[in-house]
N, CA, C and O of each residue as an XYZ file, in Angstrom:
216
protein
N      -0.488    -25.678    -67.565
C      -1.872    -25.859    -67.275
C      -2.434    -24.492    -66.721
O      -2.864    -23.601    -67.454
N      -2.381    -24.427    -65.324
C      -2.892    -23.155    -64.509
C      -1.638    -22.438    -63.927
O      -0.669    -23.023    -63.440
N      -1.766    -21.299    -64.026
C      -0.759    -20.487    -63.248
C      -1.293    -20.293    -61.908
O      -2.433    -20.685    -61.656
N      -0.540    -19.699    -60.984
C      -0.961    -19.535    -59.620
C      -2.081    -18.623    -59.467
O      -3.023    -18.887    -58.720
N      -1.999    -17.488    -60.199
C      -3.046    -16.400    -59.941
C      -4.258    -16.947    -60.583
O      -5.336    -16.646    -60.070
N      -4.245    -17.658    -61.563
C      -5.538    -18.379    -62.257
C      -6.083    -19.221    -61.256
O      -7.295    -19.208    -61.046
N      -5.276    -19.988    -60.584
C      -5.786    -21.004    -59.487
C      -6.354    -20.293    -58.417
O      -7.380    -20.770    -57.931
N      -5.878    -19.198    -57.926
C      -6.339    -18.482    -56.932
C      -7.698    -17.885    -57.255
O      -8.630    -17.888    -56.450
N      -7.762    -17.333    -58.573
C      -9.185    -16.762    -59.077
C     -10.112    -17.864    -59.219
O     -11.291    -17.543    -59.065
N      -9.864    -19.175    -59.493
C     -10.688    -20.113    -59.626
C     -11.185    -20.670    -58.207
O     -12.335    -21.102    -58.123
N     -10.413    -20.670    -57.189
C     -10.668    -20.914    -55.883
C     -11.680    -19.824    -55.308
O     -12.713    -20.175    -54.738
N     -11.373    -18.634    -55.466
C     -12.301    -17.486    -55.064
C     -13.628    -17.617    -55.847
O     -14.707    -17.304    -55.344
N     -13.509    -18.046    -56.973
C     -14.938    -18.264    -57.821
C     -15.697    -19.245    -57.138
O     -16.849    -18.994    -56.785
N     -15.051    -20.567    -56.873
C     -15.780    -21.581    -56.198
C     -16.231    -21.246    -54.759
O     -17.289    -21.673    -54.296
N     -15.341    -20.431    -54.053
C     -15.955    -20.091    -52.768
C     -17.151    -19.177    -52.846
O     -18.138    -19.329    -52.126
N     -17.032    -18.256    -53.714
C     -18.107    -17.322    -53.795
C     -19.520    -17.936    -54.227
O     -20.601    -17.565    -53.769
N     -19.345    -18.868    -55.121
C     -20.371    -19.701    -55.660
C     -21.021    -20.564    -54.517
O     -22.231    -20.584    -54.294
N     -20.137    -21.226    -53.866
C     -20.629    -22.046    -52.709
C     -21.309    -21.336    -51.574
O     -22.246    -21.842    -50.956
N     -20.818    -20.164    -51.321
C     -21.503    -19.383    -50.178
C     -22.846    -18.762    -50.735
O     -23.807    -18.576    -49.988
N     -22.870    -18.438    -52.135
C     -24.267    -17.954    -52.640
C     -25.155    -18.988    -52.633
O     -26.304    -18.762    -52.252
N     -24.776    -20.281    -53.049
C     -25.648    -21.454    -52.961
C     -26.201    -21.796    -51.632
O     -27.385    -22.114    -51.524
N     -25.433    -21.751    -50.652
C     -25.838    -22.040    -49.318
C     -26.787    -20.877    -48.700
O     -27.770    -21.163    -48.017
N     -26.439    -19.636    -48.974
C     -27.292    -18.452    -48.489
C     -28.631    -18.694    -49.316
O     -29.696    -18.558    -48.714
N     -28.636    -19.021    -50.566
C     -29.936    -19.249    -51.117
C     -30.907    -20.350    -50.517
O     -32.111    -20.206    -50.306
N     -30.176    -21.423    -50.297
C     -30.767    -22.663    -49.434
C     -31.350    -22.100    -48.280
O     -32.560    -22.231    -48.091
N     -30.481    -21.359    -47.322
C     -31.007    -20.952    -46.150
C     -32.126    -20.006    -46.252
O     -33.097    -20.130    -45.506
N     -32.056    -19.080    -47.117
C     -33.151    -17.992    -47.265
C     -34.512    -18.581    -47.759
O     -35.605    -18.143    -47.401
N     -34.319    -19.645    -48.640
C     -35.560    -20.350    -49.230
C     -36.300    -21.123    -48.091
O     -37.524    -21.207    -47.987
N     -35.498    -21.602    -47.364
C     -36.034    -22.435    -46.156
C     -36.516    -21.696    -44.966
O     -37.469    -22.100    -44.300
N     -35.735    -20.406    -44.646
C     -36.306    -19.713    -43.489
C     -37.300    -18.612    -43.760
O     -38.246    -18.406    -42.999
N     -37.075    -17.896    -44.869
C     -38.129    -16.862    -44.990
C     -39.706    -17.485    -45.202
O     -40.557    -16.795    -44.639
N     -40.126    -18.446    -45.785
C     -41.475    -18.880    -45.721
C     -41.890    -19.252    -44.378
O     -43.023    -19.031    -43.950
N     -40.918    -19.848    -43.683
C     -41.323    -20.163    -42.383
C     -41.588    -19.176    -41.443
O     -42.400    -19.346    -40.534
N     -40.859    -18.001    -41.630
C     -40.965    -16.899    -40.789
C     -42.334    -16.092    -41.210
O     -43.031    -15.518    -40.372
N     -42.611    -16.119    -42.527
C     -43.667    -15.388    -42.797
C     -44.904    -16.068    -42.481
O     -45.894    -15.473    -42.056
N     -44.844    -17.413    -42.703
C     -46.088    -18.142    -42.338
C     -46.309    -18.208    -40.821
O     -47.463    -18.201    -40.392
N     -45.211    -18.275    -39.950
C     -45.330    -18.119    -38.497
C     -46.098    -16.722    -38.142
O     -47.101    -16.689    -37.429
N     -45.492    -15.569    -38.736
C     -46.180    -14.364    -38.461
C     -47.651    -14.248    -38.754
O     -48.456    -13.690    -38.009
N     -47.974    -14.904    -40.067
C     -49.514    -14.934    -40.406
C     -50.228    -15.682    -39.479
O     -51.369    -15.303    -39.217
N     -49.736    -16.773    -38.874
C     -50.485    -17.547    -37.990
C     -50.705    -17.002    -36.808
O     -51.722    -17.300    -36.182
N     -49.719    -16.051    -36.283
C     -49.881    -15.453    -35.021
C     -50.822    -14.254    -35.272
O     -51.538    -13.937    -34.322
N     -50.919    -13.580    -36.353
C     -51.849    -12.604    -36.613
C     -53.164    -13.357    -36.500
O     -53.967    -12.968    -35.651
N     -53.445    -14.329    -37.223
C     -54.885    -15.146    -37.281
C     -55.107    -15.530    -35.812
O     -56.220    -15.288    -35.345
N     -54.172    -16.105    -35.020
C     -54.492    -16.525    -33.713
C     -54.935    -15.404    -32.818
O     -55.914    -15.639    -32.109
N     -54.379    -14.239    -32.739
C     -54.602    -13.064    -31.926
C     -55.485    -12.095    -32.483
O     -55.541    -10.971    -31.982
N     -56.245    -12.438    -33.557
C     -57.067    -11.537    -34.419
C     -58.261    -11.158    -33.221
O     -58.765    -12.092    -32.596
N     -58.612     -9.971    -32.988
C     -59.559     -9.515    -32.230
C     -59.382     -9.656    -30.835
O     -60.320     -9.382    -30.085
N     -58.440     -9.998    -30.451
C     -57.915    -10.059    -28.897
C     -57.052     -8.934    -28.591
O     -56.131     -8.533    -29.303
N     -57.465     -8.399    -27.345
C     -56.614     -7.191    -26.987
C     -55.425     -7.837    -26.068
O     -55.620     -8.566    -25.095
N     -54.244     -7.451    -26.535
C     -53.063     -7.902    -25.886
C     -52.752     -6.800    -24.667
O     -52.714     -5.617    -25.007
N     -52.559     -7.087    -23.463
C     -52.135     -6.216    -22.511
C     -50.687     -6.533    -22.077
O     -50.311     -7.625    -21.649
N     -49.984     -5.516    -22.232
C     -48.390     -5.669    -21.622
C     -48.279     -5.227    -20.304
O     -48.767     -4.125    -20.053
N     -47.745     -5.849    -19.418
C     -47.400     -5.428    -18.104
C     -45.924     -4.959    -17.998
O     -44.958     -5.688    -18.224
N     -45.865     -3.672    -17.631
C     -44.515     -3.163    -17.580
C     -43.771     -3.827    -16.384
O     -42.598     -3.538    -16.150
């Protein structure tokens, strides 16, 4: 059926596929929230002068 090197290649393929899938899910869920939050901050502080105290 499978030889050992084919089995290792198949496991490597599944590992890379799974890592790519979860990375895609993470980026699709985090990036829009990050962009939306920064846009809301820009709208909230539009026209206000922000003073920084050292």
